[in-house]
C-alpha positions in Angstrom: 117.2 329.3 40.2 120.7 330.3 41.2 121.6 332.8 43.9 123.5 334.5 41.0 120.1 334.8 38.9 118.0 337.2 40.9 116.8 339.9 40.4 118.8 343.1 41.7 117.3 345.6 43.1 118.8 349.5 44.8 118.2 351.2 47.6 115.8 353.3 46.6 113.7 350.3 44.9 113.3 348.1 48.3 111.8 351.7 49.7 109.2 352.7 47.0 108.6 348.3 46.6 108.3 348.0 51.3 106.2 351.6 50.7 103.8 349.9 48.7 103.4 347.2 50.5 102.3 349.1 53.4 99.9 351.2 51.8 98.1 347.7 50.8 98.2 346.2 53.7 94.6 345.1 55.0 94.4 344.5 58.6 92.4 341.0 59.0 90.1 340.4 62.1 89.2 336.8 62.9 87.8 334.4 65.6 88.4 331.1 66.3 85.4 328.7 67.0 85.1 325.4 67.7 81.9 322.9 66.5 81.4 319.7 66.0 80.1 317.8 63.2 77.2 317.4 63.8 76.3 320.8 64.5 77.9 321.8 61.7 75.4 319.1 59.7 72.3 320.7 61.3 72.8 324.1 60.2 73.5 322.9 56.6 70.5 320.7 57.2 68.4 323.9 58.4 69.7 326.3 55.2 72.3 328.2 57.2 75.3 327.5 54.7 74.7 330.4 51.3 76.9 328.3 48.0 77.4 331.0 45.7 76.2 330.0 41.6 79.8 329.8 41.0 80.7 327.8 44.2 81.9 324.2 42.0 78.8 321.5 42.5 78.7 318.3 44.6 79.8 315.5 43.5 78.6 313.2 46.2 76.1 311.1 46.7 73.7 311.4 49.7 75.2 307.7 50.0 78.9 309.7 51.0 
C-alpha cells in the first residue's frame, strides 16, 4: 500500500490503542531444553506424547 494511502489516526486514538494493547498483553514464560532425537523418539514410543483429536493425521508410513 502506498504511503499516502495509509490510514492516519489521531493522538487520542493512538493512546486508546496502546492502552488496549497493554491490557491484553500476557507474560509468556518458557523454558529452553535440548533433547536428542533418540530421547524424543523414545518418549513417543513410551506414549508420552499427546496428539489431540483435532491434530491432522500422520501421513508418513513406518518406512519413512
